[in-house]
C-alpha positions, 0 to 999 in steps of 0.5 A: 862386265865393261862394254867393248869399244873399238877406236880407229885412227890413222895416227900414231899415239902422241904424234901430231894433232891426230895422234894426240887426240887418239892418245887423249881418247885412249886415256879418257875412255880406257878406264870405263870401257874394254878398249881395242885400238886400230892405229899406226903405232903401239900404245902401252897398256892398250890392246893395239891392232897395228895397221902398216903404212900405205906404201903408195902414199909413202911413194907419192911423198918421196917423188919430188913432182908428186909430193906436192899432191898432199891431197893424194897422199892424204886420201891414199893413206886414209882409204888404205887404213880404212880398208885394212881396218874394215877387213880386220874388224870384229864385233864390239858394242861401240866403234869410233872412227876418225872423220875421213878414215872410216867410211868402210869401217863404219859399215862393217861395224854396223853389220856386226850390230854395234853403235857407231861414232864419227870423231870429227876433229874439225868443223863440217867438211864444207866449212873446213874446205872453204877455209883451207882453200882460202888460206892455201890460195894466199901461198899458192899451195894445194889443199890437202882435201881431195874431192874424193875425200869430201865425198867419203866424209859426207858418206861417213856423216850419213852412216854414223849413229852419232857425230862427236865434235870438239866445240860448240862452234864445230856443232854450229857448222853442222846445225847451219847445214840442217844436220839433226841436233840429236845426232851431234855430241859436243865432247872436248878432248880430255886434258891432263892439266898436270902436264902443263906447268904454270907460267912464272914470267920470270924471264926478261923476254916476253916469248910467244911459242907456236908448236905445229905444222907450218901450213896455211890452214893452221894460221901461223902466218896470222900469228906472225903478222900479229906479233910483227905489228906489235913491235914489243921490246924484249920479245920473241916469237918462236915457231916449232915446226916444219914448212910443207912447201917452198912458198911457205919456206920463202915466206918464213925466210922473209919474215925472219929477215924483216924481224929477227925476233921471229925464230923458226925451229925446224921440227917435224912434229908429226914424226917427233911427237909431243913430250 
């Protein structure tokens, strides 16, 4: 008999970075475990428990003055998701929740006697917050990390039996802060390489493509600066994504005016998803 696993992620499979990670987890773990998933959308061939969107978070995102508070939107959405999952959770051998979204769920899973894994998609929260705040300051936009979110994540670190990180670099940010090595597991996301076609370099242009949120902590501006400084002939930089704030929109307009080889394709990856 297969061991049972519950995955919980405040995401829609294949939409945005977290949705893509959730999809990878479903495909990678579903073969060997009896899998159930709590998330915001369905996934074919998987037992899915739908968690409705947070009404309060959606309201904040729709009010012009409040929508700048991305930290409010994030914490409201994540806590509502966590509270809903913890109330509906059932016994399983293993529970895996995404960092920032499962403080209550971890406690509920442990009360059923299950082993718990915290899925950390970035570095240690102190390291991540310092980088995000530094890059946001360049554009004078607010970080998405609320102080309450940092406190919840620290609580999750303490509650989880194991913490999964995606790289040795992320692992080091925990070890440098005195975290016990035996509670850390480095597990890169499972990737289906058949989804990626080999480059043929048959086109006359040298093209660089970025797909993702055009937010300071994604480093898109570093890519723009690097591309602009090269001044390569017959080249272009195409950024697929949507800016989340007016200062970023103004920056993009200025860079495109300065260098016509920089092209923006407005697209909300978080809502459209990855093909």
